[in-house]
C-alpha positions in Angstrom: 130.8 86.4 143.0 132.3 89.7 143.4 131.9 92.2 140.5 135.2 93.6 139.2 135.8 97.4 140.1 137.9 100.6 138.5 138.7 100.9 135.0 137.2 97.6 134.0 133.6 98.7 134.7 134.4 101.8 132.6 135.5 99.4 130.1 132.5 97.3 130.3 129.9 100.3 129.8 132.4 101.5 126.9 132.3 98.2 125.4 128.7 96.8 126.1 127.9 93.2 127.3 128.5 91.6 123.6 129.0 92.3 119.9 126.9 89.5 117.8 129.3 87.3 115.9 127.0 85.1 113.5 124.4 83.5 116.0 126.5 83.5 118.8 127.6 86.6 120.6 131.1 86.8 121.3 131.2 87.7 124.9 133.9 90.7 125.8 136.8 89.7 127.1 136.8 87.6 130.5 138.4 90.4 132.2 135.9 92.5 131.3 132.7 90.4 131.4 133.0 88.3 134.1 131.2 90.5 136.6 133.1 88.7 139.5 134.0 85.4 140.7 133.3 83.2 143.6 136.9 83.3 145.6 138.1 80.2 147.0 139.0 80.3 151.2 141.5 82.1 152.1 141.4 84.2 148.8 138.3 86.7 150.0 139.7 88.8 152.0 138.4 92.4 150.9 136.1 90.8 148.7 132.9 91.2 149.6 132.6 91.6 153.6 129.9 92.9 154.9 131.3 95.7 156.5 128.7 98.6 156.8 128.0 98.5 152.8 124.4 97.7 151.8 123.9 96.3 148.3 122.5 99.3 145.9 120.3 99.2 142.9 121.9 100.0 139.8 119.0 100.5 137.5 119.2 97.5 135.6 116.8 94.6 135.6 116.6 91.4 138.2 114.8 88.2 136.8 111.4 89.0 138.1 110.4 85.7 136.2 112.6 83.4 137.8 114.9 81.1 136.3 114.5 78.5 133.4 117.7 76.5 134.2 119.5 73.5 132.2 122.5 72.5 133.7 125.6 71.6 131.3 128.2 68.8 132.1 131.4 69.6 130.0 134.3 67.4 129.7 135.7 64.1 128.8 135.4 62.7 131.7 131.8 63.2 131.8 131.5 60.3 129.2 131.8 57.4 131.4 131.2 59.1 135.0 129.4 57.2 137.7 129.6 59.5 141.0 126.8 61.4 142.2 127.7 65.0 140.8 125.0 64.6 137.9 122.1 63.6 139.9 123.4 65.7 142.7 122.9 68.6 140.9 119.6 67.6 139.2 118.3 67.0 142.9 119.5 70.4 143.9 117.7 72.7 140.8 114.7 70.6 140.6 114.0 71.1 144.2 115.0 74.3 144.9 112.1 76.4 143.2 110.3 78.7 146.0 112.3 77.3 148.7 113.4 79.0 151.8 116.7 79.3 150.6 116.2 81.3 147.5 113.6 83.2 149.2 116.9 85.0 150.9 116.7 86.9 147.5 112.9 88.1 146.9 113.7 91.7 148.6 115.6 93.1 145.7 113.5 94.8 143.1 113.7 96.2 139.7 112.1 99.7 138.7 108.6 99.9 139.1 108.8 97.5 142.4 109.1 93.8 140.4 110.8 91.5 143.0 113.2 89.0 142.2 111.2 85.4 141.9 112.6 82.0 143.5 110.4 80.4 141.0 112.8 78.1 138.9 112.0 75.8 136.3 114.6 73.0 135.8 115.0 71.2 132.2 117.5 68.5 133.6 121.2 68.0 132.2 122.8 67.8 129.5 126.3 66.0 128.7 128.9 66.9 126.2 132.0 64.7 126.7 134.3 67.0 124.2 137.4 68.2 125.7 136.7 71.5 128.1 140.5 71.9 127.8 142.7 72.3 131.3 141.7 76.0 132.2 139.1 78.4 132.7 137.8 79.2 129.1 136.7 82.5 129.8 133.3 83.8 129.1 133.4 83.6 125.7 134.6 80.0 125.5 131.3 79.3 128.1 129.1 81.2 126.1 130.2 79.2 123.1 129.6 75.8 124.8 126.4 76.8 126.1 125.3 77.6 122.5 126.6 74.2 121.3 125.2 72.2 124.4 121.7 73.4 123.9 121.5 73.1 120.2 123.1 69.4 120.2 120.1 68.9 122.8 117.7 70.5 120.5 116.7 73.2 123.2 115.8 76.9 122.4 117.5 79.5 124.8 115.0 81.6 126.8 115.8 85.2 128.1 115.5 84.4 131.5 117.4 81.2 131.0 120.3 80.4 133.5 122.9 77.6 132.1 125.3 76.2 134.5 128.3 74.7 133.1 130.1 72.3 135.4 133.5 71.0 133.8 136.1 68.5 134.5 139.3 71.0 134.7 140.6 71.3 138.3 141.1 74.6 140.1 144.7 74.7 140.3 146.3 77.9 141.2 143.1 79.8 140.4 141.9 82.0 143.5 137.9 81.2 142.5 135.7 78.0 142.3 133.7 79.4 140.0 132.0 82.4 138.3 128.3 84.0 136.3 128.0 86.3 133.6 126.1 86.9 130.6 125.9 87.5 127.1 123.8 86.7 123.8 122.9 83.7 121.7 121.3 85.4 118.4 119.3 87.9 119.6 118.2 85.9 122.8 119.9 87.3 126.1 121.1 84.8 128.4 122.8 83.8 131.8 125.4 81.1 132.4 127.8 80.2 135.0 131.4 78.6 135.0 132.4 75.6 137.7 135.7 74.2 138.3 136.1 70.3 138.8 135.9 70.8 143.1 136.7 67.1 143.8 139.3 67.0 146.7 140.0 71.0 146.7 139.8 72.2 150.2 139.8 76.1 149.1 136.3 75.4 147.6 135.0 72.9 150.0 132.1 73.7 152.3 132.9 70.9 154.6 129.4 69.3 155.2 131.0 66.5 157.9 130.3 63.9 155.2 126.8 63.0 157.4 124.5 64.4 154.3 125.0 62.0 152.1 126.7 64.0 149.1 130.5 63.6 148.2 133.1 66.2 149.0 133.0 66.7 145.6 129.1 67.2 145.1 129.0 69.3 148.1 131.8 71.7 147.1 129.9 72.4 143.5 126.3 72.6 145.1 127.5 75.2 147.9 128.7 77.5 144.8 126.0 76.4 142.6 123.6 78.2 145.2 125.6 81.5 145.3 126.1 81.9 141.5 122.2 81.1 141.5 121.3 84.1 144.0 123.5 86.6 142.4 122.3 85.5 138.8 118.7 85.9 139.9 119.5 89.5 142.0 122.4 90.8 139.3 121.7 88.7 135.9 123.3 91.2 133.7 125.4 93.5 135.7 123.2 96.4 136.6 121.1 94.8 139.6 122.1 94.8 143.0 126.0 94.8 144.5 127.4 97.2 146.8 129.7 99.8 146.3 132.9 97.7 146.6 130.8 95.5 143.7 130.2 92.7 146.5 126.9 90.7 145.3 124.6 89.7 147.6 126.2 86.0 147.8 129.8 87.6 148.0 129.2 89.0 150.9 128.3 86.2 153.0 131.0 83.6 150.9 132.3 80.6 153.1 129.7 81.5 156.5 127.0 79.2 157.2 123.9 79.2 159.5 123.3 75.0 159.7 121.8 73.3 156.5 119.0 74.3 153.8 116.4 71.6 152.8 116.2 71.0 149.2 114.7 68.7 147.0 113.8 66.4 150.3 117.7 66.6 151.2 120.0 68.7 153.6 122.9 70.7 152.0 125.2 72.8 153.4 124.8 76.0 151.5 126.0 79.4 152.5 123.6 82.5 153.2 123.3 85.5 151.1 123.4 89.0 152.4 120.1 91.2 153.3 119.6 94.5 153.4 117.0 94.3 155.2 118.6 91.7 158.1 121.4 94.2 158.1 119.4 97.2 158.7 117.6 95.4 161.6 120.8 94.1 163.1 119.7 90.5 162.5 121.4 87.7 160.6 124.0 85.1 161.7 127.4 85.2 161.8 128.1 88.3 160.4 125.2 90.9 160.7 122.8 90.4 157.7 123.9 87.1 156.3 120.2 84.8 156.2 120.4 81.1 154.7 116.8 81.3 154.7 113.6 83.6 154.5 
């Protein structure tokens, strides 16, 4: 997702990441702590073009231990859901560890030279069939949902945890498909993501041609799932890697593809990620620097 710029970044520095409120850390207001969004088609102009800008390191951490992932499906429609999205997301995350796709993030390091790990441990998914509302609940709302869902599933949050929340909220007029952010559950730092329901949404559709065995709704959330996971690994808490305009590695290659990637024994149409090395070597597909596998 693209990071917010200008006074919002100043506000982040002034306010900090989160403040404790009971056992859940209240996230900063959504416009501050959402460090960016995966824009829909037609809303990407000026939001993360490769240009000539390399990703820059901002002296914070990357996920050197990989990610422990538990997906959360939130919304009343999930109670009787019979489609392919739950199983498809399980297949994606359970098969994505150490793939050529996740290897696209490995060149990014933190202080001391430790690099992003492409190793992922997947804990399956939980379903919360309570209402998710009718609009993006913001970072504080999603963080609270992550805590509720993990508690209900008797799962202890971990510092390298990444908790993607898939809602049944249509995108509507929002200009984005998904986002990722971070916060605290008790004393544990966590990373999480938010995803709209993208069924029938042309603005967030990777258009896999219907030949890969996935419904359009699954193909759409799978593509932005790769986008947000890559950014959570390389910029988990807002001080990792992004360019001087605030674009993270997936932003710079949004809605560009080079064929499909193999994950969990299936082919998926998932966008590539920006590589400083590829850009410097004038390699990569479409726009110089974008790579889909490494």
